[in-house]
C-alpha positions in Angstrom: -0.1 0.1 0.1 1.3 3.4 -0.9 0.3 7.1 -1.2 -0.2 7.0 -4.8 -2.7 4.2 -4.3 -4.7 6.1 -1.7 -5.0 9.2 -4.0 -6.2 7.2 -6.7 -8.8 5.5 -4.6 -10.1 8.9 -3.4 -10.4 10.2 -7.1 -11.6 7.3 -8.7 -14.4 6.9 -5.7 -15.2 10.8 -6.3 -15.7 10.5 -10.2 -17.1 6.9 -10.1 -14.9 6.1 -13.5 -11.5 4.9 -14.3 -11.3 7.1 -17.3 -12.5 10.2 -15.9 -9.9 9.7 -13.0 -7.1 9.1 -15.8 -8.2 12.3 -17.4 -7.9 14.6 -14.1 -4.5 12.7 -13.0 -2.9 12.7 -16.4 -2.4 9.1 -15.7 -3.0 6.3 -18.3 -6.1 4.3 -17.5 -4.4 0.6 -17.1 -2.2 2.1 -14.7 -4.7 3.4 -12.7 -6.8 0.1 -13.0 -3.7 -1.6 -12.0 -3.2 0.6 -8.6 -6.9 -0.2 -7.8 -6.6 -3.9 -8.3 -3.4 -4.0 -6.4 -4.7 -2.5 -3.3 -7.7 -4.6 -3.4 -5.6 -7.7 -3.5 -3.4 -6.4 -0.5 -6.5 -5.6 1.3 -8.0 -8.8 0.3 -11.8 -7.2 -0.3 -13.4 -5.4 -3.2 -13.5 -1.6 -2.8 -15.7 -0.9 -6.0 -18.7 -2.6 -7.7 -17.9 -2.6 -11.3 -20.8 -2.0 -13.6 -21.1 -0.7 -17.4 -21.7 3.1 -16.2 -18.6 3.1 -13.9 -17.5 2.1 -10.5 -19.3 2.3 -7.4 -17.5 2.4 -4.0 -18.4 -0.4 -1.5 -19.3 0.1 2.3 -15.8 -0.9 3.2 -14.6 1.1 0.3 -16.0 4.2 2.2 -14.3 3.3 5.3 -10.8 2.9 3.6 -11.3 6.2 2.0 -12.0 7.9 5.3 -8.9 6.6 6.5 -6.9 7.6 3.6 -8.1 11.2 3.7 -6.9 11.4 7.2 -3.7 9.9 6.1 -3.1 12.6 3.6 -3.9 15.4 6.0 -1.3 14.3 8.4 1.2 14.3 5.7 0.3 17.8 4.9 0.5 18.7 8.7 4.1 17.2 8.6 5.2 19.2 5.6 3.5 22.4 7.3 5.6 21.7 10.6 8.7 21.3 9.0 8.5 24.3 6.5 8.7 26.9 9.4 11.4 29.4 9.7 11.6 30.2 5.9 12.8 33.5 5.5 11.6 34.2 1.8 9.5 32.3 -0.4 10.3 31.7 -4.0 8.5 30.1 -7.0 5.0 30.6 -7.9 1.5 30.2 -6.6 -1.3 29.8 -9.1 -4.6 31.2 -7.4 -8.0 30.6 -8.5 -10.9 33.2 -7.8 -14.4 34.0 -8.6 -14.7 37.2 -10.7 -16.3 39.3 -7.6 -13.7 37.9 -5.2 -11.0 38.9 -8.0 -12.2 42.5 -7.8 -11.9 42.7 -4.0 -8.7 40.9 -3.2 -6.3 41.0 -6.2 -4.6 44.5 -5.4 -4.2 44.0 -1.4 -3.0 40.3 -1.9 -0.4 41.1 -4.5 0.7 44.1 -2.4 0.9 41.9 0.7 3.1 39.1 -1.2 5.4 41.9 -2.6 5.7 43.5 0.8 6.6 40.1 2.6 8.1 37.9 0.1 9.4 40.0 -3.3 10.6 36.9 -5.0 7.3 35.1 -5.1 5.4 35.2 -8.3 1.3 35.1 -7.8 -0.7 34.1 -10.8 -4.5 34.7 -10.8 -7.2 32.6 -12.9 -10.7 34.0 -12.8 -13.7 31.8 -13.4 -16.8 30.2 -12.0 -16.5 28.2 -8.7 -17.3 24.8 -10.6 -14.4 25.6 -13.0 -11.9 26.5 -10.2 -12.6 23.5 -8.4 -11.8 21.2 -11.4 -8.8 23.0 -12.3 -7.6 22.6 -8.5 -8.3 19.0 -8.9 -6.3 18.5 -12.1 -3.2 20.4 -10.5 -3.5 23.6 -12.5 -4.2 25.5 -9.4 -2.4 25.7 -5.9 -5.5 26.9 -4.4 -8.8 28.8 -5.0 -11.1 31.4 -3.5 -14.7 29.8 -3.9 -18.2 29.9 -2.8 -19.5 26.9 -0.8 -18.5 24.1 -2.7 -19.7 20.5 -2.4 -17.6 18.5 0.3 -15.0 16.2 -1.4 -12.3 13.7 0.0 -10.1 15.5 -2.7 -10.5 19.0 -1.3 -9.4 20.6 2.0 -12.2 23.5 2.5 -11.5 26.1 5.0 -14.6 28.5 5.7 -13.8 32.1 5.6 -16.8 34.5 5.5 -20.6 34.5 5.3 -21.0 37.2 2.9 -24.2 39.5 2.4 -25.7 40.2 -0.8 -26.7 43.7 -1.4 -29.4 45.3 -3.7 -27.5 47.5 -6.0 -28.6 50.2 -8.4 -27.8 53.5 -10.3 -27.8 56.8 -8.5 -31.3 57.5 -8.8 -32.5 54.1 -7.5 -32.8 55.8 -4.0 -30.7 52.8 -2.3 -28.8 53.6 1.0 -26.7 51.4 3.1 -28.4 52.5 6.3 -31.6 51.6 4.8 -32.7 47.8 4.1 -35.0 46.8 1.6 -37.4 43.9 1.9 -37.4 41.4 -0.7 -41.1 41.6 -1.5 -40.2 45.4 -2.6 -38.1 44.1 -5.4 -41.1 42.3 -7.3 -42.3 45.1 -9.6 -38.7 46.4 -10.5 -36.3 45.1 -13.3 -33.2 43.4 -12.2 -30.1 42.3 -14.1 -28.9 38.7 -12.7 -26.1 36.2 -13.9 -27.2 33.0 -16.0 -28.6 29.6 -14.4 -25.0 28.3 -14.0 -24.1 31.0 -11.7 -24.4 30.3 -8.0 -25.4 33.8 -7.3 -28.6 33.3 -9.6 -29.6 30.2 -7.4 -29.2 32.4 -4.2 -31.4 35.1 -5.5 -34.1 33.0 -7.1 -34.3 30.8 -3.6 -34.8 34.1 -1.6 -37.4 35.3 -4.3 -39.5 32.0 -4.0 -39.1 32.2 -0.1 -40.7 35.9 -0.4 -43.2 34.8 -3.0 -41.8 37.2 -5.6 -41.4 37.0 -9.2 -38.4 38.6 -10.4 -38.8 40.8 -13.8 -35.8 39.7 -15.4 -35.1 40.8 -19.3 -31.4 40.8 -19.0 -28.8 38.3 -18.3 -24.9 38.8 -17.6 -22.0 36.8 -16.3 -19.8 39.4 -16.6 -19.2 41.7 -13.6 -18.1 44.7 -15.5 -21.2 43.9 -17.7 -23.7 43.9 -14.8 -22.3 47.1 -13.4 -22.7 49.0 -16.7 -26.3 47.8 -17.1 -27.2 48.9 -14.0 -25.6 52.3 -14.2 -27.4 52.8 -17.6 -30.7 52.0 -16.0 -31.4 48.4 -17.1 -32.3 47.1 -13.7 -31.1 46.6 -10.2 -28.8 43.8 -9.3 -27.3 41.7 -6.4 -23.6 42.0 -5.6 -21.5 41.8 -2.3 -20.6 45.2 -1.2 -16.8 45.0 -1.4 -16.2 45.0 -5.0 -18.5 48.1 -5.7 -17.7 49.9 -2.3 -15.6 52.7 -4.0 -18.5 53.3 -6.5 -21.2 53.5 -3.8 -18.7 55.9 -2.0 -18.3 58.3 -4.8 -22.1 58.0 -5.8 -21.9 56.3 -9.3 -23.7 53.6 -7.8 -26.4 52.9 -4.6 -26.6 50.0 -2.6 -28.7 48.7 0.0 -28.9 45.5 2.6 -31.6 43.0 1.6 -34.0 41.5 4.6 -37.0 39.0 4.7 -34.9 36.9 3.6 -31.4 38.2 3.8 -29.5 36.7 0.7 -26.0 35.3 1.9 -23.3 32.9 0.5 -20.4 31.1 2.1 -16.9 32.2 1.0 -14.3 29.5 1.4 -10.7 28.8 0.9 -9.8 25.6 -1.1 -6.6 23.6 -1.0 -6.2 20.1 -2.6 -6.2 17.2 -0.1 -4.4 14.8 -2.2 -1.1 16.6 -2.9 1.6 18.7 -1.2 0.5 22.4 -0.4 3.4 24.5 -0.6 4.5 26.9 2.5 4.0 29.8 0.0 0.6 28.7 -0.9 -0.4 28.5 2.6 1.1 32.0 3.3 -1.0 33.2 0.4 -4.1 31.5 1.8 -3.4 33.0 5.6 -2.8 36.4 3.8 -6.4 36.1 2.1 -8.1 35.2 5.4 -6.2 38.2 7.0 -7.3 40.8 4.2 -11.0 39.7 4.4 -11.0 39.9 8.1 -9.7 43.4 7.9 -12.3 44.5 5.1 -15.2 43.0 7.2 -14.0 44.8 10.4 -14.0 48.2 8.3 -17.5 47.5 6.9 -16.1 47.3 3.2 -17.1 43.8 2.8 -20.5 43.1 4.2 -20.5 40.0 6.2 -19.3 38.1 9.2 -16.0 35.7 9.5 -16.4 32.1 10.0 
């Protein structure tokens, strides 16, 4: 039994397919199949049920996966312990982030990295959460700032912030940060929202159903910049966190108000891969992200509460 077999076991169980796991891990399918077969032979039991549609983990397989996940966590703890005391990090860290979070943290995070570790290169990739997690599992990212992903054995998820979504409009919308708006009051106003594949859309629609409100939506936009431009030009109100638009609210080019009854919220998390080494530099970047987030929340620039 070795670490490579345990990693393979976790990925195959998560995806339910040798071919999908081979694609994710960039390893030939026969090699993966051999690893699983050797592991089953050593343990003297089947870990998967094979059928035409893929592989389903057995009850004993689920217990083995739980142990395997803990083993990988302990290995990472050993690496973190022995990495202490390094004076300056070098190399690079590739970070995945959603578009709204990119608007908030890119500049302060780069400033923090440059001040503390000037030889460390940071690379940002911006996309929806689903894409970020896929890239992270494929090894294309070192870490990701995402919204409330499904728990998986291949991911180490650290809750950071429960974020409030604000109602955002043009200057003549009459919205104020000290004057909450009830969700029922939005029913007769046009809104600009992302497409159905965006998590923010799901949150807003769930709140609308809870308030028994039908949203008037004639325009969809997945681009943060496009949503802002549409709002400024009077095509409707939208729903966004406060932090990425804070400066525009302060200078009066946008207005915003908290929403209540119900209050739309979403969980922001920091995600590392659980099946491979997380470098001390990546851990530094993640800790810096949490520090920056806490500071913005304390200064009421990022509406929400730390977790």
